[in-house]
Phi, psi and omega in degrees: 000135183280147180285144176273005191279344183090183180294147181293143177279143179266115189282314182268104178260013177284154183295146179293154178293328178243115183275129181237126183271163181296317177301323175296318172297319174300317180302315183292319174303320178289317184294323181274006180296141173299136179297332183288338185258352176294146179293144183285144184257121182266126181249146184246126180283328182212176179299322182294323175295325179293314176300327174292322179294324181283332176294315179299313181298316181301319183291328179292319180293319180303321177293324178298310181283345173279332178278325180224082179298329186275354178278106184290334182299319173304314182296312182297316177297325174298312183297316181300321176299321181290323180295322180294331179273007176067027177264077184291326183293315179296322180298319182294326182292320180294313176307317186290318174302328172291321180292327177301325186285308182215100183273005174255010180275114186284320177303326182294312178302316179298318180295323177291319176296315185298323182297321183291323178292321178294326174283007181056029175264083189290318177301318179300312183299323179295318182296323178296307175308321184286324177290321184297314183292333180290315182279325183239066184290351181263358182265106182300324188300324177294316181297315183294329180283326179298304180298319184295320177300315182289322174293323176297324169282012182056026170264081187293320182294322177294322175297320179294321171299323171298315175300317182303312178302319181291321183299337179295341178266005177052065186285190182288179185292326183297326176296317178298321184289331178288324173302309179300315178299325177297311179295322176292328172299321183255030167061027176263076189294316185295320178292322176296322185294314176299324175299323179299320181295318175298319177303312185290340178278326179280317177236093186276027182288153180303326179296328183282333171290324178295322177296319178297316178302317178293328177292324178291331181296328186270330188236358180233214184240169178298320180297320183292317178303314180299317183296328177292314182294318177301316176297325181295318180294319176291327183285313178298314179076176178292341183287314189255016183299143183225135183294328184302323182297314182287328172299310174301320175297313179296317180294331176291319179294327183289327173299336178266007178071020177263081188282335175291318180296322179293318176300321178302319185295314182301312186292324177297318181287321182288341179279341190249344188255146175290165181297322183292339178258001186234027182291312179295328180290318176292329173297319181293323176292324178294317180295321178296316177291326177294332182274323187239349183262184178255179184300315181296323178298316184292309181300325179292317183296312185293308187292327183293314183294315176301319177303314178303314176304308185288323173304318176296321180293313184287334176284328173294315185222094181290346175274009173283086194286332172303310179297323178295316178299317185292323180298318180293321174303320184292318181291325176299323180292334182286338179077027172253101188297325185299317175297318178302311187293318179304313185288325177288325180297315181297323181289311182288352175281351179264090181281142178302145182293330183240163174257062173246130193296332180297335181275346187257350193294316180279333182292325180296332179291335172302316182293317182296316180294325180297311181292327178295319177297320178291323177294319176292338177278344176102001178266089185288321177300321176291327174298312177305318187290326179295310179307312183299313185291325179291320176298319181295330183285324190293142171274089188291340178293324177277310180195163179214182176230117181299320178310317180300304180304311186291323177296321181293319178290320177288338173292321181292327176293317178300331178271009177081009180255079183286325177292326176294320180294325181288322174296326176296311182295323177292326177292324178297311184289332171294315188280312186215075183302137176217159177298314185294327183289316177298315177299318179292319179298312179299322178299316180301310182294324176298318180291338179271357179065032174263075192284332172299319177298318183300317178298318181300316180294319176297326179288324175294316176310310187293321178299323183282317182219085178283349184275351181278103183294330177300326177300313181298318184299312181296319179299313180295320177303322183292317175295322173296321180295332173275010179063029179250081187291331182293313174296324178301307181301324183294322186291320179295322176296318179294323181291314187289342178269359179290139181289326186237125174222145182289318184217082180296333185292329176292323178295313177299320180293318177294328177291316179295319181293327183287319175296317177297323180287335180278345183088011183275080192280330178299317174301317182294321175296324176294324179294315177300320178297319182294326182286327174297336172289342181262328181212152173247039183295147183287332179293330180295317182296314181294320175301318178301317187293314177295325176298317180296330177295329180275353182272128179282169181297318182257128179300333179283348172293354182285347174280000179292168182294123185289337182286342178272133184282132182255122179298144182284129179282163179296318182291332172294320181294316181297326174290318179297321176294326176293325179288326179286332173293315177299319179297316183288322179295322184290315189285336178289315175292329171284345180060043172264095188290317181297315182292326177295320177293319179299320183289321181290328173298313180295323176295318176298320176299320179297316180292324184292330183266316190251345188271172176269173174299319176305309179302318182294323177295319179302314184287333178293330177290342181266347187291141185275163170243146184283136170223151177265129183233165176235147178223147182273133182268181187284332183274009179088350176279165183245142177228147180271148179211157184260129179232163181248134175241124180268137183302323179290325175292326176295315178304314178299320176292323185289321174301312178299322186290324180295318181293320178295328178293316180292333171291320177302316184295313177306314182297318178292321177298318176302318185291315181295321176299320181292323184292312182299323178296317178299319186289328180292323179294319177298323178293319178294000000 
């Protein structure tokens, strides 16, 4: 089996003390090769023997090309053989025959041209290149080779004529760049400039205009650079305008210390380009202002652009409350209160179209942020008016927002108007009671240490919604915190006897934890018994067993220091084991396989920690084994599933099978005896 770790890592990546090159390795491989394995070297005694060998090889090559004419490798090997023998005429003839077969094979043309160049047949090479570019005018490699040959021979006019012929086909941008570089290398600046003009006509992309402008920066004047950028802006127009062109133009003006020109370029572009196409342009403008402008200029750039963006958003969708919130935040950062109020007033005027709460969720935050802004600004009367107007606007009979009422009440508390805040929350509970309203009101009273008011509020809360178990739990925790254990226990008793609870398991757990925390272990056991009358969930059994482990032998020992770890007594282990045994018997009777497996796993964990070797062996014998079974589905197909087989069930099944087999045997014997008796009677 292959390892999944991957290739081993090289730990020492330092260079070896002795460096060996690939050339040296190849040379040593050839030098140390065994003489028996070396390729035989053929030597010719006279010219006649050489001619005989050449004739034989030519016949072989002719046979190859006759059998497979379209395989260009046969032709090139044939031509290379003739070139090695300095038979240039024969090689030329072979190349021509190959070109008759396939005149579009570019490697063949290149081999043919390279052979003529190596043989210093320059005119032949020129003629071949001329033929090649005539037949294949869209192959850039041939044109590059033709121009390079002429330039290598210092025939600049010839190279220029080659490029001119090539440019008539309007090739790619790289071809034009090569032509421009040729003229630039030979200081033909005007020629290069005229080529750029033709280049931007054929390929009018913005990057080519930028390339021309940068070329003018190196070989022209600043006026020429400005002319190039100006011509580019006019030629491209608003439809094909690109941010990279304006960024390059502005950076050029900045290098000349023409800051006003650069700023004007940025503003000109930002006014005409849409937001989706000018993200980088805006970033460049901000960076420019940070580098060369003042603080007011920077803030103005950022805020103005963001204002335009948010104005476009809210104009497109006036009910986009997230955009209104961001817009208001932007104006708050500008420090102009009038602008902030104007945005908030425009935003809150966009009332949701329907009286559905999901449409009002984001809208209500506009009012809350507006009130918070006015409170921080110090205008308390205006803040109060905002809260009152928002409360008047909401359809409280259909829905309300507890956050609004609570924020209004907390505002009044901060102003020292406690009675007003209580009236507000009382009004809210009377008009539109909600869980969050009760919880927030109770929290406020708890922070004020008004526990009698908290009791009253909890009573009203339970009258309104008695199925919320968290309410009962919090009420009981309040009473326990006030050291009124009797009231807390009474609350738990009333709660567990309620017929409808949203999450009764949490209520029972809180009640059990309460009694355990008070040290009433007998009451806790009674609660577990009562709970198991309602449910046989495996977690209840395991929780009871864990509880028994924490109970000391004497109930009075619960007053000991909790920080000291107390060893588990044998009596506690025995009680926990008895509970596991009861639970296993109960779940076995109910045929709850999954719960039974979970219980046995918990029991085994218990025995591994607290049991003896004998106890551990005993529980291991009860552990089930997994088996794969098949069952038929409604559509007639079968599916595999995993089932558990318990050893005790196997033994019972084996005993039952043995009993049934014995019964069948006995029945067969009775039938045989009866048949014999009937046969004897017939014989008589």
